[in-house]
C-alpha positions in Angstrom: -13.1 -1.9 6.0 -16.9 -1.0 6.0 -17.4 -1.8 9.5 -15.1 0.9 10.7 -18.3 2.9 10.0 -20.4 1.3 12.6 -21.0 3.4 15.7 -20.6 6.7 13.4 -24.5 7.4 12.6 -24.9 6.9 16.8 -23.1 10.1 17.7 -25.5 13.3 17.7 -24.5 16.7 16.3 -23.4 17.3 19.5 -21.4 14.7 20.1 -20.0 15.4 16.6 -19.1 19.1 17.6 -17.3 17.8 20.8 -14.9 15.8 19.0 -14.2 18.4 16.6 -13.4 20.8 19.3 -11.7 18.2 21.0 -9.2 17.3 18.1 -8.6 21.4 17.5 -7.3 21.5 21.3 -5.5 18.8 20.7 -3.9 19.9 17.3 -3.9 23.6 19.0 -1.7 22.0 21.9 0.5 19.8 19.5 1.3 23.1 17.4 2.2 25.1 20.4 4.8 22.8 21.6 5.8 22.2 18.1 6.6 25.8 17.8 9.7 25.4 20.3 11.3 22.4 18.2 14.0 22.0 15.3 13.0 21.4 11.8 12.2 17.7 11.0 12.0 15.5 7.7 9.3 13.2 6.5 10.0 10.1 4.6 7.6 8.8 2.2 7.8 6.6 -0.9 6.3 9.0 -3.1 7.2 12.3 -4.0 4.2 13.9 -3.5 5.1 14.1 0.3 7.3 17.1 -1.0 3.9 19.0 -1.5 2.6 17.9 1.3 5.4 19.1 3.7 5.5 22.3 1.7 1.3 22.5 2.6 1.8 21.7 6.2 4.6 24.1 6.8 2.9 27.0 5.5 -0.5 26.2 7.5 1.2 25.5 10.7 4.3 27.9 10.4 6.8 25.1 11.2 9.5 23.7 8.5 8.8 20.3 7.5 10.9 18.8 4.6 9.2 16.0 2.6 11.9 13.7 1.0 11.3 10.7 -1.2 12.9 7.5 -0.1 12.1 4.1 -1.2 10.7 1.0 1.5 13.9 -0.1 1.6 15.7 3.1 2.1 13.8 4.3 5.0 14.4 1.3 6.9 17.9 1.9 6.5 18.0 5.6 7.5 15.8 4.8 10.6 18.0 2.3 11.8 21.4 4.2 10.9 19.9 7.4 12.5 18.7 6.0 15.4 22.4 3.9 15.6 24.0 7.6 15.3 21.7 9.3 18.2 21.1 11.6 15.2 17.5 11.4 13.8 16.9 13.2 10.7 13.6 11.9 9.6 10.8 12.3 12.3 7.8 10.7 10.5 8.2 7.4 8.2 5.2 6.5 5.6 4.5 3.7 3.7 8.1 2.1 4.2 8.7 -1.6 4.9 5.3 -2.9 6.4 6.4 -6.1 7.6 10.0 -4.8 9.1 8.5 -1.6 10.6 5.6 -3.5 12.5 8.0 -6.7 13.3 11.4 -4.9 14.0 11.8 -1.7 13.9 8.8 -1.2 16.8 9.8 -3.8 18.9 13.9 -2.5 18.9 12.1 1.1 20.2 13.3 2.7 16.8 10.1 4.0 15.7 6.4 4.1 17.5 3.1 4.4 16.5 0.4 7.1 17.4 -2.8 7.6 16.4 -4.3 11.0 16.9 -6.9 10.4 20.1 -10.1 11.2 18.1 -9.6 8.9 15.0 -9.4 5.5 16.8 -13.3 4.5 17.1 -13.4 5.6 13.2 -10.5 3.3 12.0 -10.7 -0.5 11.4 -9.3 -2.3 14.3 -6.5 -3.5 11.9 -5.3 0.0 11.0 -4.6 1.3 14.5 -1.4 -0.5 15.8 0.5 0.1 14.1 -1.3 3.1 12.2 -2.1 2.7 8.6 -2.8 6.0 7.5 -3.6 4.7 3.4 -3.7 1.4 1.8 -2.1 1.1 -1.5 -4.2 -0.8 -4.4 -2.3 -3.0 -6.3 -4.3 -4.6 -9.1 -4.4 -7.0 -12.3 -4.4 -4.7 -14.7 -4.9 -4.3 -19.2 -4.9 -2.3 -21.7 -8.5 -1.1 -22.8 -7.4 0.1 -26.4 -6.8 -3.4 -27.5 -9.1 -5.5 -25.2 -13.0 -4.8 -24.9 -13.0 -5.8 -21.5 -10.6 -8.1 -19.2 -9.0 -11.2 -20.8 -8.1 -12.7 -17.9 -10.8 -13.8 -14.8 -8.5 -16.3 -13.1 -4.9 -16.4 -11.7 -4.0 -19.7 -12.9 -4.8 -18.4 -16.8 -1.5 -17.0 -16.0 0.5 -20.0 -15.8 -0.8 -21.3 -19.2 0.9 -21.5 -22.5 -1.2 -18.5 -23.9 0.3 -16.2 -21.5 3.7 -17.0 -21.9 5.8 -13.8 -21.9 3.0 -11.6 -21.9 2.6 -10.6 -17.8 4.3 -7.7 -16.9 5.1 -7.0 -12.6 7.9 -5.7 -10.9 10.3 -7.9 -9.1 9.5 -9.6 -5.9 13.6 -9.5 -5.0 13.7 -5.6 -5.4 9.9 -4.9 -4.1 9.7 -7.2 -1.3 6.0 -6.4 -0.6 5.6 -8.9 -3.3 7.3 -11.3 -2.1 5.3 -10.7 1.2 1.9 -10.6 -1.1 2.8 -14.4 -1.8 3.3 -15.5 1.9 -0.1 -13.4 3.0 -1.9 -15.5 -0.1 -0.9 -18.9 1.0 -1.2 -18.2 4.9 -4.7 -16.5 4.8 -6.0 -17.4 1.2 -4.4 -20.7 -0.1 -8.2 -22.4 -0.2 -9.3 -19.6 -2.2 -6.2 -20.1 -4.6 -7.4 -24.3 -4.3 -10.4 -23.4 -5.4 -9.6 -21.0 -8.4 -7.5 -23.8 -9.5 -10.1 -26.3 -9.4 -12.6 -23.2 -11.7 -9.9 -23.1 -14.2 -8.5 -26.5 -15.0 -12.0 -28.4 -13.4 -10.5 -30.8 -11.6 -9.3 -30.6 -7.2 -6.0 -28.9 -6.5 -3.4 -32.3 -5.9 -2.4 -31.1 -2.2 0.7 -33.5 -2.8 2.2 -30.6 -4.6 2.3 -28.2 -1.4 0.4 -25.2 -1.5 -1.8 -24.2 -4.4 0.0 -20.8 -3.7 3.5 -22.2 -4.0 2.7 -24.1 -6.7 0.7 -20.9 -8.4 4.1 -18.9 -7.8 6.5 -21.5 -9.4 4.4 -21.8 -12.4 3.5 -17.6 -12.6 7.5 -17.1 -12.5 8.3 -20.1 -14.9 5.9 -18.7 -17.5 7.9 -15.9 -18.6 7.1 -12.9 -16.8 8.6 -9.7 -17.5 10.3 -7.9 -15.2 10.7 -3.9 -14.7 10.2 -1.1 -12.2 7.1 0.3 -12.3 7.0 2.4 -15.0 8.2 0.4 -17.4 5.3 -2.3 -16.4 2.9 0.2 -16.8 4.0 1.1 -20.5 3.8 -2.5 -21.3 0.6 -2.8 -20.6 -1.2 0.5 -21.0 1.0 2.4 -23.5 -1.2 3.1 -26.6 -0.7 2.1 -30.5 0.3 -1.5 -29.0 -1.7 -4.4 -31.0 -0.4 -7.3 -28.5 0.4 -5.6 -25.0 1.4 -7.2 -22.2 -1.1 -8.0 -18.9 -0.1 -7.1 -15.7 -0.3 -5.9 -11.9 0.5 -2.5 -11.0 -0.6 0.2 -8.4 -3.2 2.2 -9.1 -1.3 5.5 -8.8 0.0 4.3 -12.4 -3.3 5.3 -13.6 -2.5 8.9 -13.6 -0.5 8.0 -17.0 -4.0 7.9 -19.1 -4.2 11.5 -18.6 -0.8 12.7 -18.4 0.8 10.0 -21.1 -2.2 9.1 -22.9 -2.1 5.3 -21.6 -5.0 3.0 -21.8 -4.9 1.3 -18.1 -7.5 -0.9 -17.1 -8.3 -2.2 -13.8 -9.3 -6.3 -14.7 -12.1 -7.0 -12.2 -13.8 -10.3 -11.7 -10.4 -12.2 -10.8 -10.3 -15.1 -9.3 -9.4 -15.2 -6.2 -8.7 -11.7 -6.5 -8.4 -8.4 -8.8 -5.4 -7.3 -6.4 -4.4 -6.4 -2.9 -4.2 -3.6 -0.7 -0.6 -2.9 1.0 -0.8 -0.8 4.3 1.2 2.4 4.6 2.1 2.6 8.0 2.8 5.9 9.7 5.1 5.7 12.3 7.4 8.3 14.1 11.2 7.9 15.2 11.2 7.7 18.9 14.5 9.7 18.9 13.7 12.5 17.1 13.7 15.9 18.8 10.8 17.2 17.4 7.7 14.6 18.7 5.1 17.0 18.5 5.8 18.0 15.0 5.8 14.2 14.1 2.5 13.9 15.9 0.9 17.1 14.2 2.1 15.8 10.8 0.5 12.7 11.3 -2.4 13.8 12.3 -2.8 16.1 9.3 -1.9 13.0 7.2 -5.0 11.4 8.3 -7.3 14.6 6.9 -8.8 14.8 3.5 -6.6 17.9 3.2 -3.6 16.3 4.4 -3.8 12.9 2.2 -5.2 14.8 -1.0 -1.8 14.2 -2.8 -2.0 10.8 -2.4 -5.7 9.7 -2.5 -5.9 11.4 -5.8 -3.7 8.4 -6.8 -5.5 5.9 -5.6 -4.1 5.8 -1.8 -7.1 4.6 0.4 -7.3 6.8 3.6 -7.7 4.6 6.5 -10.3 6.7 7.8 -13.7 5.9 5.9 -15.0 9.6 6.4 -12.5 10.9 3.9 -12.5 7.9 1.2 -11.4 8.7 -2.4 -11.7 11.4 -4.4 -14.5 11.5 -7.6 -11.8 12.4 -10.1 -9.0 9.3 -9.2 -8.2 7.7 -12.5 -8.3 4.0 -11.9 -12.2 4.0 -10.1 -10.7 1.6 -7.5 -13.1 2.7 -5.1 -16.4 0.7 -7.3 -13.9 -2.2 -6.7 -12.3 -2.3 -3.4 -14.5 -5.6 -2.3 -12.1 -7.6 -5.0 -8.8 -6.8 -3.3 -7.1 -8.9 -0.9 -7.2 -7.2 2.6 -3.5 -7.2 3.9 -3.4 -9.0 7.4 -0.8 -7.1 9.7 -1.0 -9.9 12.2 1.0 -11.7 9.6 4.1 -9.1 9.7 6.5 -11.5 11.3 5.6 -14.1 9.3 5.8 -12.2 6.4 9.4 -11.2 7.0 10.8 -14.6 8.7 9.6 -16.2 5.0 10.4 -13.4 2.7 13.7 -14.6 1.9 12.2 -18.3 1.2 9.6 -16.4 -1.2 12.2 -14.7 -2.9 14.1 -18.0 -3.5 11.4 -19.6 -4.9 10.7 -16.9 -7.8 14.3 -16.9 -8.4 14.7 -20.5 -8.8 11.6 -20.8 -10.8 12.0 -17.7 -13.1 12.5 -18.6 -17.0 
């Protein structure tokens, strides 16, 4: 994402002032038009959307309600509301990225809108559809038991040593994990094969198929503990354990280190990746009666103020000028180069092959 900063240094002070003034004028125009619109609801996968909507409403004198709805739930609501001609949710944040990009946009149910002055600052992959934040999902360990991460290669996790000692959310319930498998195979299978050779000291045999598929089958068959996000985080990081699980979680769970005294730590230096960045798309329902409110809300989410409730939990803003706060619990900002970057152009393939990956997982799970 660092390439998105190119050109920023060339802006003169006059240019910066002009850009700021243009944004203020744009927001002012949106606000004026929004005053005549009815109240709007914003859907998001995080409960932080409630506080964000309240702050936005207080700032602009509008009425926006935030509602926490999981990825699949948002898709269902967007489709049903569009079919009924009764759109309640004007903005959807961080729903199922593959379904949004490959189906709902094509069907005219939602649209992507980028605040005009932001486009030049965003990575090209974050513009269409708009990525508001990316959610880092990482391999993690218990720092109370281990002085350093006990894993440096994903192929270790299929060995007997880690049988029934790894925790993760269920790809059958959390489709992003099945899509992650597809992203690995289509974009990084060579790295998965190289990691195999590093670990076992011999080349991966292509007669087995892809290295990614071989790993998924072996990993699922090695007694993975499946739980929800809280269960996984507790299995890894709960204090007082003698044999904690290793596992994969969103960095948002690292707030447990403060709230619950957990001992979660990011596992760095894992081949081929220490985790991945999942795109949190921000889209507007095409049938909303509050399109200007929706645009202004999207614009607000792209600011440091608007995204603060999420960035403090490690959700990485797409605008590199915003960044993560220094008190973010996981410290992931120092390790972003170790995470797999999601290829939004692969959304159709992710969706088409999701069921295949879920079937592979289901049939291999032991």
